C-alpha positions in Angstrom: 2.6 -8.5 4.2 5.5 -6.3 3.3 5.6 -2.9 1.8 8.1 -1.0 -0.2 10.4 0.6 2.4 12.0 2.9 -0.1 8.7 4.3 -1.2 7.7 4.8 2.4 10.9 6.7 3.0 10.2 8.9 0.0 6.7 9.6 1.2 8.1 10.3 4.7 10.5 12.8 3.2 7.8 14.5 1.1 5.6 15.0 4.2 8.5 16.1 6.5 7.7 19.3 8.3 4.0 18.9 8.3 2.5 19.3 11.8 0.5 16.4 13.2 2.2 13.7 11.1 2.2 10.2 12.5 2.6 6.7 11.0 0.5 3.7 11.6 0.7 0.1 10.4 -2.6 -0.7 8.5 -3.8 -2.5 5.4 -0.8 -4.7 5.6 1.4 -1.7 4.9 2.1 1.7 6.4 -0.2 4.7 6.6 0.7 8.4 7.1 -1.7 10.2 9.2 -2.2 14.0 9.5 -3.9 15.0 12.7 -5.2 11.5 13.2 -6.7 11.2 9.7 -5.3 8.9 7.0 -3.6 10.9 4.3 -1.7 8.4 2.2 0.3 5.2 2.6 2.1 2.3 1.0 0.7 -1.2 0.5 3.2 -3.6 -1.2 4.4 -1.6 -4.2 1.4 0.7 -4.4 1.0 4.2 -3.2 -2.3 4.7 -1.4 -3.7 8.2 -1.8 -6.8 9.7 -0.1 -8.2 12.1 -2.8 -11.7 12.4 -1.3 -15.0 11.6 -2.9 -15.2 14.8 -5.0 -11.9 14.1 -6.7 -12.2 10.3 -6.9 -13.4 9.9 -10.5 -10.8 12.5 -11.6 -8.0 10.6 -10.0 -9.2 7.3 -11.5 -9.0 8.8 -15.0 -5.2 9.2 -14.6 -2.7 6.6 -15.8 -1.6 4.0 -13.4 -4.4 4.6 -11.0 -7.1 2.2 -9.8 -9.7 2.0 -7.0 -8.4 1.1 -3.6 -10.0 -2.3 -3.4 -8.0 -3.8 -0.5 -11.1 -5.6 0.9 -12.4 -6.6 -2.5 -14.8 -3.6 -2.5 -13.6 -0.2 -3.7 -13.2 2.4 -1.0 -14.5 5.6 -2.6 -12.1 8.5 -2.1 -9.0 6.3 -1.9 -6.9 5.2 -4.9 -3.9 3.0 -5.5 -1.2 4.4 -7.7 1.1 1.8 -9.2 4.9 2.4 -9.5 5.0 4.1 -12.9 2.6 6.7 -11.5 4.9 7.9 -8.7 8.3 7.1 -10.2 9.6 10.7 -10.3 9.9 12.8 -7.2 7.6 15.4 -8.9 4.9 12.8 -9.5 5.1 11.5 -5.9 5.0 15.0 -4.5 1.9 15.7 -6.6 0.0 12.7 -5.3 1.1 13.1 -1.7 0.2 16.8 -2.0 -3.3 16.0 -3.2 -3.8 13.7 -0.2 -2.4 16.3 2.3 -4.6 19.0 0.8 -7.7 16.9 1.1 -7.0 15.8 4.7 -6.2 19.2 5.9 -9.4 20.5 4.4 -11.5 18.2 6.6 -13.2 19.7 9.6 -11.7 18.9 13.0 -13.7 16.7 15.3 
């Protein structure tokens, strides 16, 4: 499977400067990890955003957002955002910022 390289580069640029940032191929796309925890990613043309269980329903109520159902079963706390939902740099930064905020709020193991 391929993923949108231009979107991945935009996400990479948005996350630039954060400590503990790594990339990992997963879900047939690319994931951006913060301190070893998945933050966000790109699968095909979709942006994957980890919003957490508390903000999941709120995120699903937004336009162009659907459950992350990569395996056929929704993964609570993760959403797919389709291209119109991240088209502008501001919209992309908003989604990526939500994911980074959630992941950095998680306790360290």
